[in-house]
N, C-alpha and C positions, 0 to 999 in steps of 0.2 A: 423368600425373603419376602418380610412385610412390607408392600407399595403403598400403604394409605398414607395421605397427604394429609398434615395438619392444616387449618385455615394461613397459618404463616408460610408455611413450607411453600402451599401452593402457591402464597402471593410473590415469595420471591422466584419460583419457578417461571411464573407468568412473568415478571419484570426479567429475568434473564433473557426470555425467549423475545419478548417485545424489544427489549436494546439491541439484542442480536439481530433481527432481522431490518432494524433501522440503520445499526451501523457497521455491521457484518464482524463484529467482534462483540467479547463477552464484556460486561461490564467489571469495573475494580472494586474492591470491597468499599474504597471510600464512596465510589457513586451508589454503590446500595444501600449503605449506611445513611447519604444524603436523603436518598429517594425516600428510605422510610422512618427518616426524622429518629435513628439513634445514635446515642453518644459512642458507642464502642463497637471494637470491630468485631467482639467475640459473640456478640446476640447474631450479627449475621454471619460466623462462621458454624454456629452450632447447626443452623437451617441449612448451610451448603453441604456441609457435611452428610447430615440426614440425607439431604437429596442424591448424593454420591453413593451413600451407603444402600439407598433403595433403589440404586440404578436408574434415577433420572436426571442423572449428569454424570460426566466423565471428565476427570482433570487431566489437563495436557502439560507442556512445558513451555507453554507460552507465558509474557509477563504477568497475563489475567488469569492464565492457571483454568480455566473452563473451556472445553473444548465446544464447537458449535453443537447445539442439538439436533438429533439425525432430520428431525422436520424442517429443521429451520436452515441448514445445509441442502438439503433436497428442493426448498423453494428460492434460496437465493442463487443454486449454480442451475438450477433445473435438469434438461436432459442434457448430458454431459458439458455443461457450462464449466467455468473457471471463473476464481476469485481472484482478484489481483489487488496487492497494497498501493494505494494511492499516497506517495510521499509529500509531506509539505517542503520538504527540502530535501537537500543531500548532505550529510555532515562532511569534512574535507576528506574522510577515510575511507569514502565508500558509500554505497546505499546500504542502509542500515535498517533493518526489518523489525524493528521495534519500535513501541507505544509509543515512544516518545518521538519519532518520527512519521508514524502513519497516522493518514489524516481520518482514513477510511478505507473500506474494501470497495472494490465495483465487479460489479459481476460481467463478466462477456461471455460470447460463445466460444466454444472450444476450439474454431478454427481461427480464433487470434491468437491462440497460446499452448502450445502443446502438451506445456508441462510449467504448471504455476508459478513451482518454485525459481523457473529462470527470468521471469519477469517482475518488472515492478511498473507502476506509473507515475508521471510526473504533472504538476499544473506548471502551463507554462506562465512566465512572467515577461514583460517587456513585447519589445515589437520589432527587433533585430532580425525575427524570421519571415516577418509580413510578406515577402515577396515570394516565400516558401508556401504561401497560403498557411501559416502557423500563426497562431494570435494570441493576444494574450487570454488568459482565462482556459486558453483550449488544455484538453489532457494529451499528452502521449505516451505510448507503451511502448516500454523499453526491454530490449532484450541483452540481458547481462553476459548472454554465452556465446552471440553470434559475432563473429570473427568481423572487425569493423575495415570497409573495403572506402577504396576513394569514391566519393562522392555522398556516401552514407552522412544522413542527420543522426548526431552521436549526442550524449550526453559524456562530457566530459570534464575532467580536473586540471585545470592550465594553471601552473604556479600558484597552486595551493586555491584556487576558487572555481567551483561548477558553474559551467553554461552549457546552453545548448545551441549548436553550430552545426555547419555542415566541414566534414572532414575532408582535405585535400592534401592530396601527396604528388608534389611536382620537384622536379629536378632533385631527388634525396632529400628535399627537404618537408616536414608535415605541418601543414596549422591549420587554424579553423576559419572558416568565413561564415561570414553574416550573410543573409540574404533580407538584407536592406541598406538602400546606396548610402544614407546616413552614417553607417557602421562601418569602423574600420576593420579589417582581418587582422586576425591576434594569433601572434608568434610567441611561441614559449621561450620565455626566459631561461627558466632551468628544467622544467618539467612539463609530460603531455600525459595525461592518463585517461585512454578510454574507458567510461565505467559503463556504458551500455549501447547499442544501436536503436536508435528508433525504427520500427516496424509498422505502425498504426496511429494516428491521430484519432480521436474520440471529441465532437464537438458537441454540446449541449446546448438548444433552444431555449 
């Protein structure tokens, strides 16, 4: 198969590579169109299609449609590393790993996550967990498959609102406890759904 790239195809490939390295995901057609200052998706699509036909990129089933380039994936994950999506927030229905909710991808060592599909990350807001050493702006790694136990710090949906608190099971009751004396315990009025168990705290200085 002909693998010669035109100048424009090479520019598109370079932009995709640089974007993936910076964001951990591929650019959208709109972002590529704006970067190259063109008015039509078709002008970008023809270059993307040519890159795919020549074997330089592969399509995937993500909303952005272009898989991570092999050299980018190797650079991001390193030896045995994993890419975990950082969610800007969690919709009421639970963690949704789509572009609408993914802020970026964070690369962690394989020791943090055995299977990256079982994890997401969340940026902490508020000061309700400061006595547990969890502060606003921290990132927590959350396992969606781990069975929640009494005393675990969890991400939960309680009465249709998301929160990060400590899970307490006592006298046949389940509630959420803040780690800040200025915050009250939270008892569910209708429902409490555990969306994941916090397994690690990531803090950037």
